[in-house]
C-alpha positions as CSV (number, residue, x, y, z in Angstrom):
1,P,59.6,-87.4,-68.9
2,L,61.4,-87.0,-72.4
3,V,60.7,-90.7,-73.2
4,A,57.1,-90.5,-72.1
5,E,56.8,-87.3,-74.4
6,Q,58.4,-89.3,-77.2
7,H,56.2,-92.1,-76.7
8,A,53.0,-90.0,-76.6
9,E,54.3,-88.3,-79.9
10,H,54.7,-91.7,-81.4
11,L,51.2,-92.6,-80.4
12,V,49.7,-89.4,-81.7
13,A,51.7,-90.1,-85.0
14,V,50.3,-93.5,-85.2
15,A,46.9,-92.4,-84.4
16,E,47.0,-89.6,-87.2
17,L,48.3,-92.3,-89.6
18,L,45.5,-94.7,-88.7
19,G,43.1,-91.9,-89.0
20,L,44.4,-90.9,-92.5
21,I,44.1,-94.6,-93.6
22,A,40.5,-94.7,-92.3
23,V,39.7,-91.6,-94.3
24,V,41.4,-93.0,-97.5
25,I,39.6,-96.3,-97.1
26,S,36.4,-94.3,-96.5
27,L,36.9,-92.2,-99.6
28,L,37.7,-95.3,-101.8
29,Y,34.4,-96.9,-100.6
30,L,32.4,-93.8,-101.3
31,A,34.0,-93.5,-104.7
32,F,32.9,-97.2,-105.4
33,Q,29.4,-96.5,-104.2
34,V,29.1,-93.5,-106.4
35,R,30.4,-95.5,-109.3
36,Q,27.9,-98.3,-108.6
37,N,25.1,-95.7,-108.3
38,T,26.0,-94.1,-111.6
39,V,26.1,-97.4,-113.3
40,Q,22.7,-98.2,-112.0
41,L,21.2,-94.7,-112.8
42,R,22.7,-95.1,-116.4
43,Q,20.9,-98.5,-116.8
44,D,17.7,-97.1,-115.2
45,N,17.7,-94.0,-117.6
46,L,18.4,-96.3,-120.5
47,D,15.7,-98.6,-119.7
48,K,13.2,-95.9,-119.1
49,Y,13.8,-93.9,-122.4
50,V,14.3,-97.0,-124.5
51,R,11.1,-98.3,-123.1
52,G,9.4,-95.0,-124.2
53,T,10.7,-95.3,-127.8
54,L,9.7,-99.0,-127.8
55,D,6.2,-98.3,-126.5
56,T,5.7,-95.6,-129.2
57,N,7.0,-98.1,-131.9
58,W,4.8,-100.8,-130.4
59,Y,1.8,-98.6,-130.7
60,Y,2.2,-97.5,-134.5
61,H,3.3,-101.1,-135.4
62,R,0.5,-102.9,-133.5
63,D,-2.5,-100.7,-133.6
64,P,-4.1,-100.9,-137.1
65,D,-5.2,-97.3,-137.1
66,A,-1.9,-95.9,-135.8
67,Y,-0.1,-98.2,-138.4
68,D,-2.2,-96.7,-141.3
69,V,-1.7,-93.1,-140.0
70,F,2.2,-93.6,-139.7
71,R,2.3,-95.3,-143.2
72,K,0.3,-92.5,-144.8
73,G,2.3,-89.8,-142.9
74,V,5.7,-90.9,-144.2
75,R,4.3,-90.8,-147.7
76,G,2.8,-87.4,-147.3
77,F,2.0,-85.3,-144.3
78,H,0.1,-82.6,-146.2
79,A,-2.1,-85.3,-148.0
80,M,-3.5,-86.6,-144.8
81,T,-6.7,-85.6,-143.2
82,P,-6.5,-83.1,-140.2
83,Q,-7.1,-86.0,-137.7
84,G,-4.4,-88.0,-139.5
85,Q,-2.0,-85.2,-139.5
86,A,-2.6,-84.7,-135.7
87,H,-2.0,-88.3,-135.1
88,F,1.2,-88.5,-137.1
89,H,2.4,-85.3,-135.4
90,S,1.9,-86.7,-132.0
91,I,3.8,-90.0,-132.9
92,L,6.8,-87.9,-134.3
93,V,6.7,-85.4,-131.4
94,D,7.0,-88.5,-129.0
95,L,9.9,-90.0,-131.1
96,S,11.7,-86.6,-131.1
97,Y,11.1,-86.2,-127.3
98,Y,12.6,-89.5,-126.5
99,L,15.6,-88.8,-128.8
100,Q,16.1,-85.5,-127.0
101,M,16.0,-87.2,-123.6
102,V,18.5,-89.9,-124.6
103,W,20.8,-87.3,-126.0
104,Q,20.7,-85.1,-122.9
105,L,21.3,-88.1,-120.7
106,A,24.3,-89.2,-122.9
107,Q,25.7,-85.6,-122.6
108,H,25.7,-86.1,-118.9
109,G,27.2,-89.5,-119.0
110,L,24.0,-91.2,-117.8
111,V,23.4,-93.4,-120.9
112,D,25.7,-94.9,-123.5
113,E,26.1,-93.1,-126.8
114,S,24.9,-96.2,-128.7
115,A,21.4,-95.6,-127.5
116,V,21.6,-92.0,-128.9
117,E,22.9,-93.4,-132.4
118,T,20.2,-96.0,-132.5
119,N,17.4,-93.5,-131.9
120,E,19.0,-90.9,-134.3
121,R,19.4,-93.5,-137.1
122,F,15.7,-94.6,-136.6
123,L,14.2,-91.0,-136.4
124,C,16.3,-89.9,-139.3
125,S,14.9,-92.7,-141.4
126,V,11.4,-91.3,-140.7
127,L,12.4,-87.7,-141.3
128,I,13.9,-88.2,-144.6
129,T,10.7,-89.5,-146.0
130,P,8.5,-87.0,-148.0
131,G,6.1,-87.0,-145.0
132,G,8.7,-86.7,-142.5
133,R,10.4,-83.7,-144.2
134,Q,6.9,-82.0,-144.7
135,W,6.1,-82.7,-140.9
136,L,9.6,-81.2,-139.9
137,D,8.9,-78.1,-141.9
138,Y,5.5,-77.9,-140.2
139,A,7.1,-78.3,-136.8
140,K,9.5,-75.6,-137.6
141,R,6.7,-73.1,-138.3
142,T,4.5,-74.2,-135.4
143,Q,7.2,-75.1,-132.8
144,P,5.6,-78.0,-130.9
145,M,9.0,-78.2,-129.1
146,P,11.8,-75.8,-128.4
147,P,13.7,-74.3,-131.4
148,F,16.9,-76.1,-130.4
149,A,15.2,-79.4,-130.6
150,I,13.9,-78.6,-134.1
151,D,17.4,-77.5,-135.2
152,Y,18.9,-80.8,-133.8
153,L,16.3,-82.6,-136.0
154,Y,17.5,-80.7,-139.1
155,K,21.1,-81.3,-138.3
156,L,20.2,-85.0,-137.9
157,I,19.0,-85.1,-141.3
158,E,22.1,-83.4,-142.6
159,R,24.4,-85.8,-140.8
160,N,22.3,-88.6,-142.3
161,P,22.9,-91.5,-139.7
162,S,20.3,-93.8,-141.7
163,D,22.7,-93.4,-144.7
164,G,19.7,-92.1,-146.8
165,R,17.6,-95.1,-146.2
166,P,14.1,-94.1,-145.4
167,I,11.9,-96.1,-142.9
168,T,10.0,-97.4,-145.9
169,E,13.1,-99.2,-147.0
170,L,14.3,-100.3,-143.6
171,Q,10.9,-101.5,-142.6
172,R,9.3,-102.2,-146.0
173,W,5.9,-102.7,-144.7
174,F,5.4,-98.9,-144.4
175,G,6.0,-98.5,-148.0
176,M,3.4,-101.2,-149.1
177,E,0.0,-100.5,-150.3
178,G,-3.2,-101.5,-148.5
179,K,-4.8,-100.9,-145.0
180,A,-3.8,-102.7,-141.9
181,E,-5.8,-105.7,-141.2
182,D,-7.3,-106.1,-137.8
183,S,-6.0,-109.4,-136.5
184,H,-9.1,-110.0,-134.3
């Protein structure tokens, strides 16, 4: 009986050890799956928000009317017609929104910081233009976005990730005279 009892205890110990090994293997597999899902989520989020920024850029680079609005807007928001101001305003709100989303995703580790840096550098280059500053002051008064978002944009200008280079220098065509020509 004592041998049988010891044998049973050994079997129980082996079973517990095998169970522990199975739990460890399961946890390792689960950790691997979570990591893989996080990597995929990061990529999907980056693609989504970079795509939004690119679509906005595509719009005002390719549409002759939007191009003219953007070009005039960076020169002087207050000198624009009310319709032009509304159009320029919607472009900058979109760009600001995408930057905020990318920033928030980066805070949670869902996108790489380089996506934030790229969006910040670009938006800063727009906001440091005369029209960009006028628009930002207008946005502060009218609050088309939460106050923390507007504060973030002011802090962005203070940090100056575009090294003081306005969009009209980085993309010189926005500083050139003349109306966009329709390519049709």
